[in-house]
SEDO-995890 format. One line per 3 residues: number of its first residue (from 0); their letters; for each residue x, y, z of N, C-alpha, C, CB. Coordinates in pm, whole numbers, plus 50000, padded with zeros to 5 digits. Glycine has a CB too. Layout:
// SEDO-995890
NUM) a) X/Y/Z/X/Y/Z/X/Y/Z/X/Y/Z | ... .
// end
This chain:
// SEDO-995890
0) mde) 45881/49205/51485/46056/49216/51428/46045/49234/51266/46166/49043/51466 | 46145/49293/51227/46130/49305/51081/46185/49180/50984/46205/49435/51044 | 46111/49118/50904/46143/48980/50859/46255/48996/50736/46000/48900/50807 .
3) nie) 46309/49166/50708/46405/49151/50615/46572/49185/50663/46356/49242/50502 | 46536/49187/50801/46692/49189/50814/46756/49044/50845/46735/49291/50937 | 46880/49040/50796/46937/48934/50797/47061/48901/50919/46978/48931/50665 .
6) fid) 47068/48778/50993/47114/48781/51113/47266/48689/51060/46994/48712/51236 | 47369/48699/51120/47484/48633/51103/47528/48544/51256/47594/48752/51053 | 47600/48444/51229/47644/48410/51349/47768/48481/51381/47658/48274/51359 .
9) fky) 47803/48516/51467/47937/48569/51528/48007/48545/51650/47929/48681/51538 | 48102/48454/51637/48171/48359/51764/48283/48464/51808/48250/48183/51708 | 48262/48462/51937/48351/48539/52014/48387/48456/52129/48293/48671/52055 .
12) eei) 48501/48411/52157/48547/48337/52299/48468/48240/52314/48542/48416/52431 | 48426/48127/52212/48384/47979/52210/48187/48058/52255/48504/47840/52373 | 48166/48156/52216/48015/48205/52243/47974/48227/52102/47996/48353/52341 .
15) syk) 47865/48178/52059/47828/48229/51915/47697/48344/51967/47766/48074/51792 | 47701/48446/51902/47582/48516/51917/47549/48529/51766/47595/48655/52003 | 47385/48596/51770/47334/48607/51643/47307/48783/51625/47190/48503/51630 .
18) ttl) 47364/48830/51511/47350/48979/51519/47355/49028/51366/47476/49049/51614 | 47346/49151/51355/47355/49216/51228/47470/49300/51202/47246/49292/51209 | 47495/49330/51051/47612/49408/51014/47539/49541/50931/47728/49307/50913 .
21) tkk) 47597/49619/50987/47574/49756/50895/47619/49751/50745/47659/49881/50959 | 47547/49838/50656/47588/49833/50505/47756/49856/50526/47501/49970/50398 | 47779/49942/50565/47933/49991/50555/48045/49896/50587/47956/50106/50650 .
24) fan) 47995/49820/50711/48073/49692/50771/48099/49590/50629/47961/49601/50908 | 47966/49554/50605/47947/49467/50498/47994/49466/50368/47846/49462/50484 | 48024/49615/50346/48084/49642/50201/48194/49663/50201/48040/49740/50128 .
27) rtt) 48263/49659/50337/48414/49709/50359/48508/49633/50267/48467/49686/50516 | 48618/49696/50212/48727/49626/50155/48809/49536/50268/48821/49733/50086 | 48834/49406/50228/48928/49320/50273/49052/49384/50312/48952/49226/50180 .
30) ytp) 49123/49345/50405/49254/49390/50458/49361/49291/50349/49269/49352/50651 | 49459/49335/50280/49541/49263/50205/49691/49312/50260/49509/49288/50047 | 49769/49220/50288/49893/49263/50350/50022/49345/50207/49960/49093/50436 .
33) pds) 50053/49431/50274/50145/49495/50156/50214/49390/50085/50259/49596/50210 | 50266/49412/49975/50318/49316/49866/50475/49399/49893/50226/49324/49675 | 50591/49341/49928/50725/49384/49942/50768/49419/49808/50815/49282/50007 .
36) rkv) 50746/49345/49710/50798/49368/49580/50758/49534/49522/50732/49243/49480 | 50655/49555/49585/50584/49706/49530/50616/49819/49622/50408/49703/49523 | 50674/49912/49553/50683/50060/49639/50556/50137/49616/50815/50166/49585 .
39) vaf) 50503/50196/49701/50392/50305/49678/50415/50419/49758/50252/50257/49710 | 50351/50534/49703/50341/50634/49801/50265/50641/49896/50326/50726/49762 | 50351/50665/50010/50270/50660/50152/50194/50781/50160/50366/50652/50287 .
42) ipg) 50201/50900/50115/50172/51003/50117/50164/51108/49966/50252/51031/50213 | 50085/51198/49943/50092/51268/49808/50196/51349/49841/49963/51347/49753 | 50284/51348/49692/50389/51468/49689/50456/51436/49549/50512/51469/49830 .
45) til) 50563/51504/49556/50642/51516/49433/50775/51440/49441/50669/51662/49403 | 50807/51360/49337/50909/51295/49301/51039/51377/49274/50869/51226/49197 | 51130/51384/49356/51252/51465/49377/51385/51377/49279/51286/51472/49567 .
48) kvl) 51387/51271/49323/51493/51208/49261/51459/51059/49224/51612/51218/49350 | 51478/50989/49133/51464/50852/49123/51602/50765/49099/51366/50830/49013 | 51657/50719/49163/51800/50699/49186/51825/50524/49150/51840/50748/49361 .
51) vke) 51694/50470/49070/51759/50313/49054/51679/50302/48867/51670/50152/49222 | 51731/50233/48801/51656/50203/48651/51609/50057/48652/51767/50224/48510 | 51542/50029/48576/51496/49892/48569/51634/49807/48520/51360/49879/48459 .
54) ghk) 51615/49674/48569/51718/49583/48562/51823/49626/48661/51770/49572/48422 | 51818/49744/48767/51924/49764/48841/51890/49659/48986/51940/49938/48867 | 52013/49636/49027/52016/49502/49167/52015/49593/49278/52181/49379/49187 .
57) vkk) 51927/49562/49385/51929/49651/49472/51913/49553/49608/51820/49763/49441 | 51956/49611/49729/51987/49536/49860/51858/49596/49963/52166/49578/49925 | 51819/49534/50045/51749/49577/50148/51815/49698/50192/51735/49479/50248 .
60) gdt) 51719/49821/50222/51786/49923/50300/51819/50034/50178/51929/49858/50388 | 51851/50003/50031/51929/50101/49957/51797/50203/49929/52017/50033/49809 | 51855/50300/49902/51741/50429/49861/51711/50400/49706/51817/50615/49879 .
63) llv) 51563/50417/49701/51549/50382/49536/51461/50534/49494/51433/50198/49495 | 51431/50600/49575/51392/50712/49517/51355/50834/49637/51271/50669/49421 | 51337/50934/49612/51315/51039/49711/51188/51127/49669/51447/51130/49725 .
66) lqa) 51092/51117/49759/50973/51184/49752/50937/51305/49834/50887/51099/49773 | 50941/51421/49777/50917/51524/49865/50770/51540/49894/50973/51644/49813 | 50710/51558/50053/50568/51577/50065/50594/51665/50200/50465/51428/50075 .
69) mkm) 50511/51759/50216/50500/51827/50328/50627/51906/50342/50471/51738/50439 | 50702/51965/50268/50841/52043/50280/50926/51903/50318/50846/52187/50416 | 50924/51781/50340/51012/51710/50347/51073/51598/50273/50994/51690/50423 .
72) dnh) 51191/51565/50266/51237/51495/50179/51246/51331/50246/51370/51566/50134 | 51151/51233/50169/51142/51113/50231/51224/51025/50134/50993/51068/50256 | 51308/50950/50167/51370/50852/50102/51320/50708/50132/51504/50866/50130 .
75) lla) 51273/50641/50043/51205/50538/50016/51286/50435/49972/51113/50565/49936 | 51275/50335/50078/51403/50223/50083/51365/50080/50023/51453/50193/50251 | 51434/50002/49994/51420/49879/49948/51365/49806/50055/51539/49826/49898 .
78) trn) 51252/49713/50080/51255/49643/50192/51287/49483/50158/51121/49669/50265 | 51339/49496/50028/51405/49344/50024/51527/49345/49909/51273/49215/49974 | 51591/49240/49917/51666/49239/49790/51597/49200/49677/51773/49159/49795 .
81) gtv) 51655/49231/49573/51585/49227/49425/51630/49309/49311/51447/49265/49434 | 51562/49287/49186/51607/49354/49079/51478/49418/49049/51674/49269/48968 | 51520/49599/49012/51407/49663/48956/51344/49627/48853/51427/49767/48933 .
84) kkv) 51198/49583/48841/51116/49513/48739/51067/49634/48651/50989/49420/48806 | 51025/49733/48726/50988/49872/48609/50951/49978/48722/50822/49845/48475 | 51004/50094/48668/50969/50226/48759/50903/50307/48693/51079/50306/48813 .
87) yvk) 50769/50325/48779/50654/50377/48718/50652/50538/48734/50528/50308/48782 | 50749/50596/48744/50737/50761/48778/50849/50840/48749/50714/50790/48927 | 50858/50954/48728/51018/51024/48664/51004/51153/48775/51023/51092/48441 .
90) qge) 51125/51203/48764/51131/51318/48834/51073/51440/48824/51223/51341/48836 | 51042/51499/48896/50907/51611/48906/50783/51562/48914/50889/51702/48788 | 50770/51443/48886/50604/51387/48889/50537/51420/49015/50587/51217/48876 .
93) vvp) 50410/51475/49017/50337/51486/49136/50266/51341/49146/50233/51615/49133 | 50268/51278/49270/50169/51139/49268/50064/51140/49349/50236/51010/49309 | 49984/51083/49403/49865/51051/49502/49926/50954/49594/49726/50987/49429 .
96) krh) 49858/50942/49692/49862/50856/49814/49843/50690/49732/49716/50908/49940 | 49940/50630/49786/49898/50478/49705/49924/50461/49585/49762/50442/49697 | 50001/50563/49532/50034/50551/49371/50169/50422/49355/50100/50738/49303 .
99) lli) 50142/50322/49295/50256/50246/49247/50377/50336/49199/50208/50155/49133 | 50493/50350/49267/50629/50402/49226/50722/50292/49152/50704/50454/49358 | 50755/50207/49222/50849/50125/49198/50795/49958/49188/50951/50155/49306 .
102) elk) 50850/49862/49112/50815/49706/49134/50954/49665/49132/50712/49622/49011 | 50961/49541/49216/51080/49492/49196/51059/49338/49185/51173/49538/49302 | 51150/49262/49150/51124/49142/49120/51224/49038/49194/51125/49135/48976 .
// end
């Protein structure tokens, strides 16, 4: 048996197992739940319209901006009530996936 292998304890349904982890699994990024104050691009696309400005008060369900992706216009909505803290994009800008678009406070 190779002495360089590192075993960890893995508990499942009250039974403890000794196992190893792949490098990919050991180096994975941990899951962080989405922040409801941040509106991010869920797909790469082009900003067609920005409908809010900094300091603008919004209610849950209000359209904040329109993102065109794959020939579809996607209306990105506020997921909570709040005030627009900062707008990070402008009309006509091309954004990648997960790009921060708007932040609420």
